[in-house]
N, C-alpha and C positions, 0 to 999 in steps of 0.2 A: 493183536496183543504182541508184547516182546518179553520174552522170558529169558532171564540169565540164570545161570547155575553152573553146576561142575558135575562131570561124569568121572566117577572114580571107584574104586574098589570098596565094597563095605567092610567095615571094621570086623576082623576075624571071620572072614569069608572069602571065597573066590568069586562070589557074585559082584556084578558091577551095578552102580544105582546112580541116578541123576537126582541130585538135590538142588531144588529151586531156591535161588537167593534173592531174586527180584523179579517182579511182573509189572509192566507197565503198559499203557496204550501206545500204539504206534504213532499217534496224533503228536504226543509230547517227545517221542524218541527222535524223530527227525530233527526238530530243533536243537534237541541237546547234543546229539551227535555230529551236527554239522557245524564246520568252523568256516566255511567259505563257499562261494559259487564262482565258477568261471564262465563268462560269456565267450563263446567261440564265433567269431564274426569274420566271414570271408571279406577281404579287402574290396571286391567288385561291388558288395552290397552296402558299403559305408556311403552315407549321405548325410546332409544336414538335417533332413526329416527323421532319419533313424537315429541319430544322436540325440535329437531333441526328445524323441518318444521315449528312449532308454532313460534318459534324465529324468523325465517326468514319473516313469514307473519307479526309478530308485527313490525319488522323494516320496512317492506315495506309500512306499514298502520300506520305510527306514527302519533299522534293526540293528542287531549286533554282529552280523556275519559279514566277513571280509569280501570285498567286490573285487574280482580279478577279471581282466579281459585277455583274450588272444586274438590278435589280428592275423588271419591265415591267408597266405597267397599260395593257392593251390598250383597255380601254374609254374611258379619258380620253386616250389616245395619248400618255402619258408614260412616262419611264424615269429611274431613278436609278443612277448607277454608282459602285461602291466598289472600292477596292483594298486588300488586306489589308497591312497593315505588319509582321505577324509571322508569318503563315502562308504557307509556301512548299509546293508540291506536286510530285511527280514526274508529269509528263504523259506517260502512255503509254496504249496501247490498252485495259488493264485499268481503269484510273481513268476514261477516257471512257465505256467500256462500262457501268460501275457507275453513272455519273452519268445515262446514258441510261435505264438501269433504273429510276431514281428520277423519270424524266420531265423531268430538267433538260437543256436544251440546251447543249452546249458549243461554244466557238469558241477555236480554238487560233491564237496570234498568234505 
């Protein structure tokens, strides 16, 4: 459960109270609060096979979240960031788990 509210001083009292304003299931919160996902890929792992598998996962998980990628060169301590202008994905547990199986680290924003 995800509970939103405010903690403030009670009216005409020195006591504090928490007033619940909204209660939702966590399943729905993740999708509502997420705006994008960043795939962090080390340059030494990039291959035609990896790119093809990522493409298939993105097509299988079309959605409304922005897809970002960071290509990371740990040896030279550099990285390049990209944002897809056309590809949007549905960031869910299944998509993240599939990326982790590929060895791709994900950051949800």
